[in-house]
N, C-alpha and C positions, 0 to 999 in steps of 0.2 A: 503492500498500498504506499509507502514510503516512497520506493521508487516511483510509482503510478504518480505521485502528487508532484515529485520533482519534474517529470516529463512532463506534466501538465502546465506547470510555472515555466519551464524552458520554451514550451509552444508558445506560450503568451507572450514569452520576450521576444521572441524572434519572430512571430507573425506580424503581418502589417495590420497597424491598430484600424485601419480604413477609417480613422479620424480626422482626417484633413480637413473633413467639412464636418458642419454642426450636425447634419441630417447622418452622417456616418457615425457621430459620436453617439447621436440619440440612438442608432440600432445597436450600439454596443451596449449601452446603458441598459436598455429593455432586455435586449437576450442575455445578459450576465444575470439581470436580477432574477431572470427565469431559472437560470440554470443553480443560483445559489439558493434559490427557494427549495428546488428538489433536493440540493446536497442536506438543506437543513431538516428534512423529512428522517435522514439518516441517521444513527447512533453517533455521538459526539465520540470522535477521536483524534489524534493528532494529524491523520492524513488528510480527514474530512477538513479541519480546521485551517491547515496548510495550503488546503485548494482554494477554499473560501478567501482566504488574507489573499492569493494570487489575484483571483479575479477581481477583488476589491482594488487591489492595484492597477489593474488593468482599466478598471472604469476610471479611478480618479487621473491616470495618465490622457485618457482618452478625452474626459472632460477638460481637462487644464488646456489640453492643446487647441482647444477650439473655445473656450470662454470669451475671448475677447470679441468674438461674432456677436454676441449678445449685447442688449442694450443693458447698462448695469446694473437696472432694477431686477430685469429678467434674472441676469446672471446672480447676482445676490441670492434671489428665491431658490435657483438650482443649487448653488452652494449649499444652503441650509439643508435643502431636503437632503442632498447626497451625502453631506456629515450626519444626519441622523441615521438614516439608512446604513451606514458604514458602522456607525458606533452598536446597532441592532444586530447586524449580520454578524459581526466581529465577536462579537458576546454570544451568539448562539441563540438570540432570542427570537425564535422563527414567528410568534405572533407578530411582533413590532415590526420586523422587518417585512413580513407580508403586506401591511399596513403601509409602511413606509415608501417601500417600492412604488405601489401605486400613485402617492403622492409626489414622490419624485417626477413620475411620469406625466402626471399633470402638470408640475412646474415646468416641466419642458415643453409640454403644450401651449401654456398660456404664453410663455416668453417667445416659444416659435410663431404664434398668431400675432404677438405685436409685431414682430418683423415683417411676417406676411403681409399685414397691410398696409405696414411702412411703403413697402415695396410695390405695392399696388398702388397708392398713392402718389409715387414716384414713377408711374407707369413702365416699372423696371420689370415687365413679363417673365425674364429668365431667371432673375433672383427670386422674384413670386413663385415660380415653379420648384425651385429646389426647396423655400419653406415650406411649400403644401407638403412635401412628403413626412415632415414630422405632425402628424395626425391621427385620429382614432377613424376608422370606416365604417360607414353605415352597413347595418346588417341585415337589411332587409328593404328599406325604402329607396335605395339607390342614392349614389353620391358623384354623380357626374357632372353635375352644373358649375362646381366650383374649378374643375379643371378647364372645361370647357370656356368659363370666364376668363381665366387665365390668358388661354390660349387665344380666345378674341380680343383680349386687352393687348396681347403680343401683335395681334394682326391689325390693330387701330378700327376695329369694328365696333368696341365698346368704350364706353369711357370710364376713368379708374372709378368713379363714383359708383358707377353701376356694376361693375365688376368688383368693388368690394362689397357692397351689397349683397350680391349674390353668395359671393365666399363666404362672409361673416354668418348667413341664414342659413347656409347648408353645415357648416361647423358647431353655429350654436343647434341646431336640428340635430345632430349625432350626438352631441353632450348630452341634450336631453334625453334620448333615447337612451344612451348608455347609461346614464343614472338611473333611469327606472329598472333598466336590468340588473345593475349592481346591487339594488335596493330590493329587486325580487329574491335575486340568489343569494342575498345576505339571510333573508327571510328563512329561506329553504335551509339553509348553512346551518342556522340556529336550531330549527325544531330536528335536523339531523344530528345535532352534535358536533359539528365540523369546525371547531373553533379557529384553527388557521384559516381555512377559507373564509369565513365569517370575518376575520380581522382584514384580510384581503381586500374581500368588497367594500367592508365597511370604510378602509381607507381609499378606495377608488371611489366610492362616494364624496367622500371629503374632498378629494381631489377636484372631480368635476362641479361640487358646489361653487367651489372658488373659481374654478372656469367660468362658472354661469354668475358667478354673483352679480353683477350688474345687470344681468339681465333679467335674474330673479326678482332684484327690487322693482324694476320696471313693469315687469308683468305681473306679478304677484302683491307688490308692496312691501315696502321696506318692515314692517312690522313680521310678515310672514318669513321674509327672507331671515330677518333674525332668529325666529323661531325655529327655522329648519336648522340653521347652525347649531342652536342650543340642542337641538334634539339629534341631532349626530352626535355630539357629545355623550348626551345621555344615554345613546345606543353603544356606547362604549361596554358599558356594564348591564343594562336593561335592553335585551332585543326586542321587546315589545315596541321600544322606541321607534320601529322601523317601519311597523303597520301605521304611526301616526304621521311618518315622514311620506310613506306613499299615498296619504289620505290629503296630505297638504300640496302634493304634486298634482293629482286627479283634476285633467282637464289642462296641466300647465303645456303651453306651447310657446316657443320661445320667439316665432314670427309668426305672421299671417301666411296661410299657405293660399296659393292661388288655385282658380278652379279647377287647372289643369291637373296639378300636383295633388288636389283633394282627390281629383277623381283617380289617379293614378294609383295612389295608395290604397282606395278604397278597394280597387281592383284586385291591388296585393293582397288586401285584407279578406276579401271574400273567398278569394284561391286559396291560401292558407289556411282558412278555417276549414274550407271543404273535404281539404288534403288531410285533418285530422281523423275524419271519420274512414277515409280510403286507406289510411295506412294503421290504424288502430284495430279497425274488423279483422284485418288479415294479420296482424301482431299479435294479439291476446285474444283467447278463448278459454271459457270456465275459469276465468282467474288466473291463467297461467301465460307466460309468455311462451307464444309458440314460434314466432319470427321475431327475433333481436333486432333485427335491422328495420323492420317495420315498426316497432313499438318505438325505438330511438327516433325514428324521423317523424313519428304522430308527435312526439315530444317536443322536436325541435319546431315542427311548424305550428304547434300551440304558442310556444315562446315567441315567434314571430310575429302571429297575430295580435299577440297582447304588446308587443311593442308595437306595432304599429298602431294599433288602435290607442294608445296613449298619445300616440301623436295627433289623432283625429277627433279624440273625443271632444274638443272645444268646438269642433265642425258640425257634431250634430246639435240641430236646433232642439228637437225634444231631449229634454234632459232626462226623462224616465225612460226613454228608451235608451239613452248611453248609457244610465245607471243600471237597467238590466242588463245589457249586454256586456257592461264588466262584471256583473255577477255570474253570469252563465259563463264567461271564459273562466273566472276563478272555480266554478265549480266542477267545467270540464277536467280541468289540473288538478282538482282532489280524486275525481274517479281514475283517472289515468293511473296517477300514482299509486292508488291502491288496486289498479287493474281490475275495475269493477265495472259492471253492466250499465247501462243509463248513459251513454256518449251519445249514441246516435241520436236521441230526440233532443238533447241540446246544442248538439250542432246543428240540427235543423232548425231550431228556434235562432241561433246565432245567426244563422244565413238570412232567415226572414228577418230579422231587426237591420243587420246590413244591408238588406235591398228597401227596407221600409224608410231606411234613415238618408241612404246615398243615393238612390233614385233608380229607374231601370237601365242606366247606362252602367252600372256597376256591376252588371253579369256579362259584360261583355270579354274582358279579359282577354284570351287571345294570346298571339305571337307578341304582341308588346308588352304585356305582362310577363311574358317567358323571359324577352330580352334583359327587362330591368332585372328580374329575380335571379337570373342569371349571372348577371354582371355584380349583384350583391354577394352572390355565394361563391363565386370566384375570388373575391376580396376576402372573406372569410377562410377559404382555403390557404390563401397565402398567410394571414394571420396566424392559423393553425400550424402550420409548417414552420413559421418563424418560432413559434413557441415550442417547438418540438412535439406537438402535438399530432402525431401522426395517424393515430387511429382515427381522429376527427377529421384529419385531412383527406383520409378514404372516403368517410361518408359524406363530405363535402362534395367530393368529385364525384359520387355516384348520384348525390341531388344535384348538382350541377347538371351533368349529364340527364337526369330525368325532365329538366326544363329543356334541354336542348331537342330530346327525341321524346316525345314526339311533335310538341309544339313548333318549334323551328327548324326542324328536318323536313316535316312532312311540306310545309309552304316552301322549304327551300330547293327540295328535289327537283318539280317541276320546271325551275327556272335555273339551276345550275346544279347540277348531280354531281359534277367532280369536285365542288367545291362543299358540296354536303358529305361526300364521302372524305375529305381531306380534316373537315372541322370532324367528323364522328372519330376519326383515328386520332387526331390531338387529344381526345379524351381519353385514349386507352393508351397502346404500346406508342404511337407514334411512328417513328421511322428509327433506323439504326444509327443515323447520323444523327436525328434529332429526335430524342425521347421524349413520349408523351407525359400526360398528367399521370398515367396508371403507372407508367413504368419509374417514373421520377420519385414517385410516392412509395412505392414496392423497394426502392434503394433508398429510401430517406435522403434523397438529395435536394437539399433545399439551397437557399441562398438565391444567385444570380440563375442558373440554370431554370429554376421553378420559376422564379419571377419572368424570366424571359418567355418561359414556355405559357404561361399565364397573360403576359403583355400581347403574343403573338395570337392567342384565341381571341382576345378582347378586340385584335385590329382586326379578325378574320369577321368577327360578330359584326363590326362595324359595318363592314365589306356586304355580310349576307342581309344585315339589316335594309341596306340600300337598294340590295337587288329585289328584296321581297316587297319593299316600299314603293318601287318605280311602276308605274302605271303600265297596264298588260294590253297591247293593241288585240285587234282580234285575231291578227294574222299569228301573234306572238303566243295567244291562249290556244289557237287552232295547233301550233307545230309543240307547245309545252304538253298538250293531251294527247296529240298521237305518239308523242316522245314516251310518254308513260307507257302505255298500253303495249307499245311496239317492242320497249325495253323489257318490260315486265314479262310480256307473253311469249316472246319471240322463243325464248327456252325449250318452254312446255310444247309450244306448237313443233319444233323442230324433234324434241323427245318423242311425242308420238308419233308424227310424219315417218322420222327415221326408222324407227320400229316398225312399224307397219311395213314399208317398202322393205326391209330385211326380210321380213316374214315371208313377204311376197315373192322376194327375190327367192327365196328357197324352198317355194313351192306352198306354202300355207294359204288356205283360204281365210283371207283376212276380211271378208265380209262379214262373218259370224263374229268378228272381233268390233266392229264400227257402233252398234248398240250399247257395248260395254262403254267403249270409248266415251260416246254421247252421255252415258249414265254418269260415269265419273266425271266429267268437266261439269255437268249440269249440278251435281251435287256439292262440287266443290265450290261452283259460283254461289249456291244457296248457303253452303257453311261459311263461306266468306263473309256475305250480308249480315247472315244470322248473328255471327260472331260480333261482326262490328254494331248490329244495332244491341245486342247484348251487352257489350263493353258501353255502349254510350248510357243506355237505361238501366241495366240491372245490377252489373258489377263493374267494377274497374280491372283492367289488365296494365299491372305495372311494364315499364319500358323493359326491362330486365327478363319479365316472363315475357313479352312480345318476341323477343330477340331469341329467347331459350326456342321457343315455339316454331318459330320459321327455322331457326338451326337445326331443331330434330327432325322436323318433317321433311327437310331437303336431305337429311342424311338416311333417313328412313325409304325417300323417293330414289336415292341413289343405291341403296342398298338392294330395291326391288329391279332396277333398272340393269345393275350387274349382273343380277341371277338370271334376267332373261338373257344378255347378252352372251354369259357363259353356255347357256342352253341354245344358242343359234346352233344347227348342225355343221358339221364338217367332215373331213374325211380321215379316220384313223388318228393317229398320235397317241402319246403316252395320256393325253387327258379324254382320249374316246371313251373309256368307262365311266368317266366323273361326267361327260356330258349325255351319255345315256342314262345314265339317272335324272339326269336334268330334263330329259324328254317330256313334252308335253306340258312344260311350265307356262308357255304363251297360251294360258286358257282365260276365258273370257274376264272370270274375275280377278287375277292377276292383273291384265292389262286395265280393267277398271279401277282397281287399286294405284296403279302406276297413274293412271290419269288423274285421278281425284287429288294425290299427294301433289304433283307437279305442278296443278292449277291453284290448290288451296294454298300450296305456299306462298305464292306472291300475291294471290287473292286478296286477302285482308288487307295488307299493306297498301295493295292498290287502290282498295276504295278509299283507305285514308289517305293518300296523295289526292285523289279525285275530289274527296270533302274537302281539303286545303285549297285545291287549285280554284273549286266554285264559289270561295271567297271573295273574289277580286275579280273573276271573269266571267263573260254572259255565257250563258247557258250555250246558246247556238254554237259559237267556235268549239266550245270544250266537247257538245256532242259530234260535232264534225270531225275534230282530232281523234275523238275516240272510234270513230267509225273509220276513219283513212287509217290510223294506226293498227285498229285490229285487222282490217285489209292486207295491209303490208304484211303483219306479221303470217297471217292464213296465206298469201300467196306465198310467203317462203317454204311454208309446208307443202303446200301443193307443187313446188317446183320440186322439191325432194320426190314426193311420189310420181310428178309426170317425168323426170328423168328416168325411169324405170323403164318405159316404152321406147326410149330410142337410146340409152345405152346398153353395149353389150351386159349381159348377166352378170358373168363373172365381174367386172368392173365396179358394175352397180352394187354386187354385194359387198366388195371391198370398200367402196367408198362408206357405204351407210353402217356398215362395222366400226369404221373408222369415227364418222362422226357421233355414233353412239356411244362409243368409248370416250372421246372428247366431252360430250355433254354430260357423262358420269362422273368423270373426271371434275368438270365445273360444278357438279351439284355436291361433291364431296367437300371442296372447296368452300363453297356458299355456305354448307352445314356446319364444317368445324369453326370457320368463321364467325357465325352467329351465336355458337355456343360460347367462343372467346368474348364476343361484345355484350352476352349473358352474364360474365364473370364466371363461367363454369370453367374455364378450360385456361390455362395460363396462355400467355402469348410473347413469343421470342422473335423480335425484327432480326432481318439479315441484311447485310449491305451487299451481300453477291448477287442478289437476284434485281432485277430492275424494278423501281417505283413508278409504275406507269398508270395514268388514271385509266387508261382505255383496256388495260389488261383487267384490272380491277373490277370496272363497269360491266364490261361483256364477257369477261372469260372467267371471273371469279378466281383469277390465280393475284393472289397478295404477298408482297416480301416479309413472310411470317413462316416462321420454321415449321408451326405445327401444322398449318392447312397444306403447305406443300409436301412436308413428309407422307401425310393422309393421301394425298392427291398421287404419289408416286407410287404409295404401296397400291393403290387400286389399278393405276395403269400397268404393275407388273402382274398384278393379278389377271387383268383381263391380256396383256400380251401370253402370258403363259397358256391361256385359253385359245384354240387353233383359229377361230374365226378372224381376230384381229390378226394373230401373228401371221396368218395366209395373206391377210389383207395387206398389209406393211410388205411383206416379201414380194406380192405379187403386182403391187403399184407399177413396176417396169418392165412387167410381161404385158404383152398384148392379150387381152381375154379374148378367148373366141365368143361370137354371136351365138345365142341360144334362142331358137325361135318358142313363141309364144304360143 
């Protein structure tokens, strides 16, 4: 242990301090207090105390290197807060250190805000951008306005006064939300007996009240502001004071909210509230946690709803309804903590109250809400990773992906399928050269790589938003509609056409199989629409469950197709006995099953894509594109069947055998990739295989080891069967014509 402590101190001594700037020093102070807090949970030992001392020295060195960049008053406040924290941590007082670390961060926020606003007043957008990095981020309501305002200041499109108003409003709004969250968490920690966490949350509340001090006096009056300060002092020894504090802050809003912002937040409030029950019903049954992830997500969605409602409470004209909604949200929390029944009717009542309070537009939600929620979730992910909470970061990644798919992806695929594919990969393993969020989090790779990837996703989402919001012409809608059905239906049409062609080439009477194929296709289409309707009105299908359904269906379809391909007759060979046992597998029931699987696999998702396309496209072009795209896919299938009438029989049989093998390999790749996207199979990107959008979109060949390996195995299996081997070996020979 002594050696470990010595190594840590040596590492701290030789590593770059990253404190050449105030924002670099702020990052060091925040990260080191988190590490020290975890050390204080350990039993006292010389090694622990030595490591804490080394980290405290690191903090002091980083701070003193940049203290001169702050206003003297702000620097003095940070000096005092840092000295108090160093004293508590050095003597091993975990409770005092937890409280004072949060107050140290608040002192940094207060000083940074003063420098930020001064830079804005002087129209120095570059300096303001840097100071804006020392801040808390909105957890649910979104926080893009401040950054955009500073950018606009640099471009000269807004005045310093307007930019200042926007930035100050956002910073105060975030601080008010964080204050409510800190007090809510403190109340829960007091009940649970988590005394160190209680001290930390209370210390955070003290710091945030200092941050909001002037605004609290303006909005609530100086007497109430003074009472809040007194209650915080009392709460140090009497946790019941926390409830009094929350009551005093009920309805507190630091700035007036515009009508558009009010509606945006209300949309988020409604969506998060609805998601509470959707996740809770799957996560808890008969008082037991059945699916831990769904239960945790239900709690997260509740916390977000409660936070947003705290911002909106004053915006509700009916104070009785506002009070009732606050009560209902609190009751939901109690039932969820107890894993009890009764959540569903309370959620239904909450939704009704939200609709009555904010109007019919609040139910719109949709892609705009998804973009806002996704941006906030990515911010949280970065903060959790920065704090070393990798389990929480992984939860945030999955939550972020649930906002992307289906809300954003379904609207984006008709317009930019390659972009949708790229964005989806960024949430998972990414590429070998540029790992995605899933890969970075699994390796616990934080810092610049993670922040760079989050920023890249944010940039892609900005472009995706512009693509989705761009007006769609009649021609554009027709082409997008046709592209959907052609891309999604071509594979199924080719599989069925090639199978029938191969069977006909070897003498099978395919007329008896056509009714079975028709039945399979009709059942698949009906099943797709029924699943869509059920998911819309009866139950919810999570993003991961839908990916698992598509991937599993593709693999079953691939298995059936491989079975049929291996059953095609041949001439002798070491697999002849095996093929003889497979004789007769091309029965109506088997072919009907294959038809059902290959159509149903894409049918449900295709319905979702068309539903999204109809949001902002006229019905006429969409239906026209559907007809044209469907006709094009069917024409490709007809071409496969018709070619057997003029091609030599041997050549035709070889061509259809190769086509079926290629399609089987594609199904396997799509199936494995679907299970990876459902988080059921790990994914390992490879650098040696080309990363081409067209390969992935049209051939389901991805630069990922697992699907490539599965596809290689299937190809070898098919190659071992004589139909494919003979087809490949006979490509260079002229096949004799055989009369019909």
